[in-house]
N, C-alpha and C positions, 0 to 999 in steps of 0.2 A: 303259560307256554314259554319254553326256553328259546333262546335264539337259534340253537341247533335244530329244534323242532320246526321253527319257522322256515329255516333254510331248507330242511329236508322236504317240507310241504311244497316249496316253490320248485325244488329240484324234481319232485315227482310229476310236476305239470309240464316240464320242459321235454319235448320229444327229442330223441337222439338225433334225428335229422337236423335239428336246429343247431346242435353242437358241431356237426360236420360243416354246416353252412357258415357258422360264425367264424370258425378257425381257418376255413379255406379262403374266405374273402380276401384276406391280405395278400395271398399268393399272386393273383393277377394284378392287383394294385401295385405291388412291388415291381412286377415285371413291367408294367406300364411306365412307372417312374424311371426305371433304368433305361427303357427303350427310347424315352423322350429326354434323356440327358439330365434327369433331375435327381440323380444319385451321386453327385460329386464328379471328380475328375476320372475316377475309376469305377464306372457304373457296374461292370460285370463282376468285379471283386466285391463291390458293396451288395449287389443282389445275391451273390453266393453266400456272403456272410449273413444276410438277413434271413435267408432260408434255413441256414444252419442254426442260427439263434432261435428261430421259431421251433425247430425240431427239438433243441435242447430244452427250451421252455416247456414244451408239451411233455417231454419225458420226465421232467421234474414234476409237473402237475400230476402225471400218472403215478409217479412214485409217492406222491403225497396223499393219494386217496386212502390207502390203508391207515396211516397214522391219523388222518383227520377223523376217520370213523372210530378208531380205537381210543383216541385221546380226547376228542372234542364231540363225538357223537354226530358228526356231519357225514351223511351217507351219500357218497357220489359214485358208488361202485358200479351203477348201471351205465355210467359213461366211460368206464376204464377202457373197454374195447375200442370205442371210438377214438379216445385220446391216443391210444397206442397206434392205431392205424393212421391217424393224422400225423403223428410224429414220423412214422415210416414214410408217409407221402412227402413231408418236407425234407427228410433226409435224401429221398430219391430226387427231388427237385434241386437240392444243394448239389448232389452229385452230377446231375445232368448239366447244370450250368457250368460246372467245372470241366466236364467231359467235352461238351459241344461248343460252348461259347469261350471258355478260357483256354483250354489246351487244343482240342480238336485234332490232334495227330495221334494215331494209335500207338505208335512206337514210343512217343514222348510220354503218353499216359502211363505205360507200364514202367518206363524209366523213373517217373516221378514216384509211383507207388513203391518201387523197390529202393529208391535212394533217399527219399524225404520221409523221416520218421513220423512226422505229423500226419502225412497222408496215409502211411501204412496203418497207423492207429485208427484213423477215420474209416478206412476201408474195412478194418477188422470189426469195427462197431456196426457198420452197415451189413456185413456178412452175418453177424449174430442176429440182426433184425429180420433177416429173410425168413428163417423158419418160424419166428414168432408171428409175422404177418400171415404166412401161409396157413398157420393153425389157429388163427383168430376167428374161429367159426364154431357153431354148435356141433357140427358133425365131427370135427377133430377132437372136441372135448369129450364126446361120447366114445369115440374109437380109442383115444389115448388113455382115458380113465385117469388114474393117479399120476401117470407119467406126464400128463399135460401140465400140471402144476410144476413139476420138476423142470420141464423144458422151459417154461416161461420165467423161471429164475434167471434165464440168460439176460433178462431185463436189467438186472443189477450190473452185469458186465457191460451192457450197452451204455448205460448212463455214466459209468466210470470211464470208459473209453471216449465217450463224448466230451466229458469234462476235460480229460487229458488232451484230446485233440484241440480243443479250444485254447487251453493253456499254452500248448506247444506252438500254435500258429500266431499267438499274440506277441507283438514286438515290444520289448521293454516291459516296464512295470505297468500293468493295467489292472484296475480294481474289479472290473466286471467279470472276467473269467474266474477270479478268485472268489467272488460272491457265489457264482454258480457252483463251483467246486465245494464250497463250504455248505451250501444248501443240500447238495447231493450227499455229502458226508454225514450231515445231521440226520437226513431222512433215512439213510441206511443204518445209522446207529439205532434208530427207533426199533428196527427189527431185532436188535440184540437185547433191548430192554423193554419187554412187553409191559403195558400198563398194569397197575396193581389189581384192577378188577379182573383181568385175565389170569393173573397169578392166583388170586383167591378162588376163581372158578376151577382152576386145575387142581388146587389142593383139596377141594371138596368133592 
């Protein structure tokens, strides 16, 4: 039995609810650390960043599911919806910390969105995620039919805007946002170059 088969066997035994629980656990822990002054001299900014990074990591994980199946035979497709919804939840928490704890003044919020490009980019990514989250259910898949897949290609725009948002808000040269951007670029490129097994299947 190959390593991929072993991993697939383990994945089949993991309930989807466990995935939600595993990835949601850090959220209250981060909030607790920030509330108790254990996130440095700027706990609100650090909390905001933590939620944003978790969202971007989950988006990358969701983007990696198809290449993992196509190239390595590791099938995590049953977790893709959960990972997408978790990413949306962390983006929402990231946004709420900024809205409520960081800015808090409605007029200033709109001014920041309009005047600060990295916030404009981030809000654009969040706006694209809303229809994806709303239609992440079986009823929407049935009603939309083939249009559902086309709609959910917005995910590519979301991850690109997320990477750009992270790059723009980083001050000076920082390796971490560049690594995220490179991972996203590499995963998107796999969509342009399908594995040889798929090419052979299409030719026959």
